N, C-alpha and C positions, 0 to 999 in steps of 0.2 A: 604493860600493854605497848611500852612506849620503846622499849628495848627492843620488842619483838620486832620495829615496824622499819626503827634505827638503824639496826645495821644492816652493812653494805653485804651484796650479794653476793658467795664466796667465786663466784670468775670477777669480778667488777662490772659485769653486763645484765639490764634488765633481762628476762623472757620474751620472746616478746609476742608468750602461747598468755602471755598475765596481763600484759599491757594494751585499759579498753578503746574503742576507738572511739571515739570522739565525739559520735553520734547518740553514742550510750552520754559518756561525760554531758553534754547539753539535755538529753532528754533528766537525769537525776537532778540537775543545777533547777531547771526550771518549771520539773516537779516540787523541789525542797522551795523554790521565790513561793509557788500560788499554795504550798497546805501548811494550812493555818491552826495552830492546836491552844484552844480555850479552854480553863482553867473554871467551872461556875460551882461551886462551894465542894462538894464532892464528887463530880460529874463531871470531868471530860468530851470534849467536844473537840471533834474533827472534821474542821470542814476543806474541801482541796477549790481555788477563788480558778478554774478556768468557763 
C-alpha cells in the first residue's frame, strides 16, 4: 500500500478532481477526534462523543 501512494503522478501534478475540500478534511478530523472505540472482553464498543 505504501508503494502505491508514495510514487509521484506521471505528470508531476495532482489531479484537481482528486483533492478533497478543506471542509471535508476538517469534518473527518473532527469526527476521528470524537470517535472512541473500547474493547471489553470480546465486545467492541464504538461511541461518538458529540
